[in-house]
C-alpha positions, 0 to 999 in steps of 0.5 A: 871130492875131485872137481872135473872141468869140461873142455869145449868139446864137451869132454871132461878127463878123469884123473890118475888117481881116480882111474886108480880107484876103479882099478882101470888100466889103458884101453879098458872101457868104462859104463857111464849110467845117468842117474836121475837129479842130475848124477852119474855112475861109472864104472870099470868093465871087466873083460869077460873070459873064455872057457879056454881062459879058465882051463888055461889057468889050470894048465900044468895043475891038472897033470898028476893024478892024486890017489884018494889018500892024497885028496883026504891028506889035502883036504884035511889040511886045508880045513886046518889052515895048513898049506 
């Protein structure tokens, strides 16, 4: 368990290990939710992507048109656990 100290301004700084555990990078936001019993939950807010981001991930992957035989072979190899 980690102990934090509250400053005179009412602020507490999360230690690097906690931020790494949350997977937070500089500039990312955290969501803090008050719970009953004086507890809090802290979550890393994940950036929301756009459809352009999704299509961008596929750029260059969709240029080749595969035949049905190539698709069947790729499917067979995938189910067999082959690359």
